[in-house]
N, C-alpha and C positions, 0 to 999 in steps of 0.2 A: 638396133631394130631387129626383131626376131624374124626367123624364116617365114613364120605365118603372116607377119605384117607385110612382108615383101611380095607375097604372092598376089597377083592381080585378081580382082573379083569380076571377071567378065562372064556373063551368063553363057553356059554351054548350050549347044543345040540339044534338042530332045534326045535323051539317051536310049540306046537300043537295049540296055540292060534293065534290071529290076527297079532302078531308081527313077524318080519322077523328074521330067524336064519341064520347061515352060509350057509347051503345048499340052502335055499330060495334065499339068496342074489346072490349066484353064478349062480343059475338057471335063475334068472331074468336077471342078467347081460349078461349071454350067449344068452338068447332069444333076447335081445336088441342089441347084438353085442358090448357091452360096456366093455372097459378095462379102469380102473382108470388110469389117467395120472398125472405125476408130474407137467406138465405145468399148469394144472388147479388146482393143489394142492388137488387132490381128494384122500381121504382115507375113504372108506365106513366102518361104524360101523357094525359089523356082530354079535354082542352079545346083545340079548334081555335084559339080566340083566343090562347091562351097560346103555342102553337108558332109562330103567325105573328108574335107579339110577339118571340119569341126570334130569329127570322130577321131581323126589322127591327133589333133591337138589335145583332145580329151584323154588320149592314151588308153582308149577302150581296149580291154583284153578279152581273149576268148572265154574266160571264166567269169566275166563280169555280169552282174545283174543290174541293169541300168534302168533308172526311173526317169521318164521324160514328162515334163509338164507342158501342156499346151501343144500337142502334136499336130493339130490342124489337119491338113489333108494327108500327112504321113511322109513328107519329104525326108526329114531327119530320122524318123522312126525306121524307115527301110534301111538307111545307112547304118543305123545302130544295130539292127538285126543282122546285118552282114558281118559285124565285128564282135558282137557280144554273145553271151550264152543265152540270156533272156532280156526282154524289154517289157517294162510295165509303163503304160502311157496313161496319164491323168488328163482327162478332157472334160471341160464344163459344158461345151456347146452340144446341144441335143443332136443336131444334124451331123456334125462332124464325128461325134462319138459313135453314132449309129453306123456311119459309113466306113470307119477306119478298119475294122476287122475284115471286111470284104476286100478292101484295097490290099491288105497284107496277104490274104489268101490268094488273090489274083496275081500279084506280082512276085510274091516270095512264098509259095505254098509249102516249101520244105521247112520254113521257120514258123508257120502259123501256130504250132503248138508251143512255141517259145515266146509267144506274145500274149500279153494280158492287158485288158482295158479297164480302167476305173473311171466311170462316168460320174464325175463329181467336181466340186470346187476344190482346188488343191489346198486352200486354207482350211478346209473341213476334214481332210483325209487324215485319219489317225492310224490306219493300218493298210498294208498292201498285200496282194495275193502272192503266194510263192515264197521263195527264199528271200532273206533280207537284202535290200538293195546295197550294192557296193559303190555305185557311181550315180551321179545326177548329171544329166546332159540335157540342156533345154534352150530353146529360143523363147525367152520369157516375154509375155506381154508387157509392154513398157510401163503401163499404168499400175501394175501390181508387182513388178519385178523384185523389189527389195523385200517386202513382207513375205512373198512366196518363198524366196530363197532362204530367208532366216527361219521360216516355219519348217521347211523341209529339213534343214540341217539340225534343227532342234528335235524334231519328232523322230527322225531316223538316224540315230548315231552310228549305224552300220555304214552309212555313206562315207567312204574314205576320200573320194575324189569327185570334184564338181567342175563342170565347165558350162558357163551360161553365156548366152548372147543377149546383151541388153543395150539400151541406148548408150552411146559413147559417154555422155555426161555421167550416167549412172555407173558405168564401168570405171570411170576416173575416180568417182567418190568411193566405190567399194575398195579399190586398190590403193587409195591414197595413204600416205604415211604421215605420222605426226609432224606438224609444221607446215604441211601443204594447205593451201587456202581452201581446198575442197574437202579436206579431212573433216569428218563429222560422224553423226550417229551411225550411218550404214558402215563406215570404215571400222569403227570400234567394235560394233556388234558382230560383224563378219569375222573380225580377228579373234573374237571370243572362241569361235568354233574352229577356225582354220587359218592357215598361212595363205595370204591372198596376193595375187599379182595379175597384171594385165597380160593377156595371152594373144593379142592380135587385134586387127581392125577389120571391119566388114563394110564393103561399099554398099551404096543404096540400090544399085542396079540388079542385085541378085534377089530382090524382094518384089512381090506383087501384092498390093500396090507398092510402088517405091515410096518409102517414108521421107519425111522432110528433114530427118536427122540421120547422122551416121550411127553405126552400131559398133560395139566392141565385145571382145571375148574376155571373160574373167575366169581365171583358174583359182580354185580353192582346194587346198589339201588339208584334210582334217588333222588337227593337232594330235600327235601320238600320246601326249600327256596333257590333260586339261590345265587351265590356268590354276596355279596354286593359290588358293584363297579359302578362308573360312566363310566368306560371304557367298550367298546364293547368286545364281544368274540374275534373278529378279532384283536383288538388292544392288548388284553392280549396274544393271541396265537403268535403274532408277537414278543413279548418280550421272550416268551418261546422258540420259534424257534431260536432266536438270541443267547440266553443264552447257549443253548446246541449245537449250531453249532460249537462252540469252547469251549467245556465243561471243558478243562483243564485250560483255562484262567480265571482270575478273572473277575467278572461281569463288572468292570470298562472297561476292555479291550474288553470283549466279546460283550458288548452292545454299543461299540463306533459307529459302523455302524448304528445301530438302532437309536441312539440319535443324530447322526451327528458329534460327536466327543467324545473323552475319557472324556473330561471335562464335556460335556453335560450329559454323562452317569453317571459320579460321582455325579453331581448335582441332577439328578433324583433319584439315589439310596439313597443319604443322605436325600432327601425330603421324601422318602418312608420309612425311618428308617432301611435301609438295608446297611450293610457294603460294601463299594466298593471293598473290598478285598475278599468278599464271592464268592462262586461259585454256579452256578445254581442248582446243585444237593442238596444244603442245604435249598432251599426255598420251601415254600408251594404254592399252587395255589393262595391263598389269597394274599401272598406277591408279586407274579408276577402281580396280578391285581392292587395293589397299585403302583407298579413301572410304569405300563402302564398309570395310571392316571397322572403321573408326567413327561411324555415325553416332552422334550423341544420343544418349537415352532421352526420351521425351520428359520434359519437366512435369513434375506432379503439381497439380493445382494446390494452392495453399488452403489449409483447412479453416 
C-alpha cells in the first residue's frame, strides 16, 4: 500500500490560509446559489488536506503548466496554483466558470495572472491559452471521466504527467493489466498514451455532497516513445472496441465483423502471433496494434 493510500481522509477544519475549507465551500456555494447536481457529476472536495495531497501525489513542479478539468468552486485549483507556474481550468458550468476568477483573485491575488479559465465542455476544447500544458490534474466528473481523460491526452501531447481522481471502479479499470477481470477498453486505450497505475484511495467524507461510491487516484505518465506500429490510433482502437464488444467470445468470433469474416479474423490473429482462441482481456496494447496491422483487405465483389 502506498503512502498516499495510508493517509486518512478526515476533513480538516476551515483553513486560515488561501485554500478552501468546508465552511468556505458552503458559504461560496450559497452565495452563488449553487447546489451540486448528480446530472453534472458534481462532488466538491471540501478538505484542504486532500487537495494538497493530490498535488503532492501528482508531483506538480514549480515550472509546470497544469490543466484542470472541472474545477468547480476552486478547491483543487488553489492548491495547484500554490505549486505550479500556471493553471488553466476548463469549466462547463456557467455559474461556476463566472465565479472562479474572482475566487482566485480574492484568495490568491499574487497568482491571479498565472490563472486562465476556459469556459467550455472539455470534450470540445482543441486549444488552450498560454504555454502548452505539461500536466493534467483533475477531479473528473464520474459520468464522463474516461472520455474526457482520453480526449485530453490525445489532443494535448505536451501533457507528460496526469493525475485524476475518479470513481474507484473506474480507477481500477484504467489501471488494470491484461488478465485482470476488469481489464477492458479504458485500460487498453489509456495504455496507448501512457503508463498507468493506481496512486491512492480517497474517502467519501472529503466531498460535498458525499458520494455513494469511493474514489481513487490514477497516475498516467506519457510514454516517451509511442507504440511502435504502422497502424493508426484509429485502426488500433477499432480492434480494441471490437474485441471487447463481445468480450466473452474468442477473438476469432469477436473480430469477425471487424475483419469481414471469422476466417479473416483468424488469419489476422495468426499473422499477429495471437491465438484465435484468446480473448481480448489477455492482450496488451502492443498486441492489439499488431493485429490492426494485419487487417484483411476487403473482398472485392465479383463482377
